[in-house]
C-alpha positions in Angstrom: 115.7 102.0 91.1 117.6 100.4 94.0 115.8 98.4 96.7 116.0 99.7 100.2 115.7 97.2 103.1 113.5 98.6 105.8 114.4 98.1 109.5 111.5 98.2 112.0 112.0 98.7 115.7 108.3 98.1 116.4 104.9 99.1 115.0 105.1 102.6 116.4 103.7 105.4 114.2 106.3 107.1 111.9 108.3 110.0 113.2 106.3 112.5 111.1 102.9 111.2 112.5 102.3 114.4 114.6 103.0 116.6 111.6 101.2 114.4 109.0 98.6 117.1 108.1 101.4 119.6 107.5 103.4 117.2 105.4 100.3 116.3 103.3 99.6 120.0 102.9 103.1 120.6 101.6 102.9 117.6 99.2 99.6 118.8 97.8 101.2 122.2 97.2 104.0 120.5 95.4 101.5 118.5 93.4 100.0 121.8 92.3 103.4 123.0 91.3 103.9 120.0 89.1 100.5 120.5 87.5 101.6 124.1 86.8 104.8 122.8 85.2 102.7 120.5 82.9 100.6 123.5 82.0 103.7 125.6 81.2 105.0 122.9 78.9 101.6 122.4 77.3 101.4 126.1 76.6 104.9 126.2 75.1 106.2 128.7 77.6 109.8 129.9 77.5 112.4 127.3 78.6 113.9 129.4 81.3 110.4 130.0 82.9 109.8 126.3 83.0 113.3 125.6 84.4 112.7 128.3 87.1 109.6 126.5 88.2 111.3 123.1 88.1 114.0 124.5 90.4 111.3 125.9 92.8 109.5 122.5 92.8 112.7 120.7 93.5 113.4 123.0 96.4 110.0 122.3 97.8 110.5 118.5 97.6 113.9 118.9 99.2 112.3 120.8 102.1 109.8 118.0 102.7 112.6 115.5 102.5 114.6 117.4 105.1 111.6 117.6 107.4 110.9 113.8 107.1 114.6 113.1 107.7 114.7 115.3 110.8 111.6 113.5 112.2 113.1 110.1 111.3 116.3 110.9 113.1 114.6 112.4 116.1 112.0 109.6 116.5 112.9 106.4 114.8 116.7 106.5 115.0 116.6 107.8 118.6 114.3 104.9 119.6 116.6 102.4 118.0 119.6 103.9 119.8 117.8 103.4 123.1 117.1 99.7 122.1 120.8 99.4 121.2 122.6 96.5 119.5 122.0 95.4 116.0 118.7 97.3 115.8 120.6 100.6 116.4 123.3 99.8 113.9 120.8 98.9 111.3 118.8 102.0 111.9 121.9 104.3 111.6 122.9 102.5 108.4 119.4 103.0 107.0 119.5 106.7 107.9 123.0 107.1 106.4 121.8 105.5 103.1 118.8 107.8 103.0 121.0 110.8 103.5 123.3 109.5 100.7 120.3 109.2 98.4 119.2 112.7 99.2 122.6 114.1 98.5 122.7 112.5 95.1 119.5 114.3 94.0 
């Protein structure tokens, strides 16, 4: 797994801070989906049924990723752009790399 260098503007809360409970709720739901997948495999369910649930779980994770990315751009990157200079360039590069990783999945 590749290492990602983190750039910090300051110690402000993350962009998703105001939606933290909603993000955690979605992640718990995904955790339940993964446990359901384990159960399907344990019970030797039909391959296509398992694959269908894998696709649904993947879609759920992608939705959380998009929500986090949107908040990051709107909060963290926007603040860095106001600060300007190297901080802004680093934050845009960081966001671009995150988008690239998301597109590879």
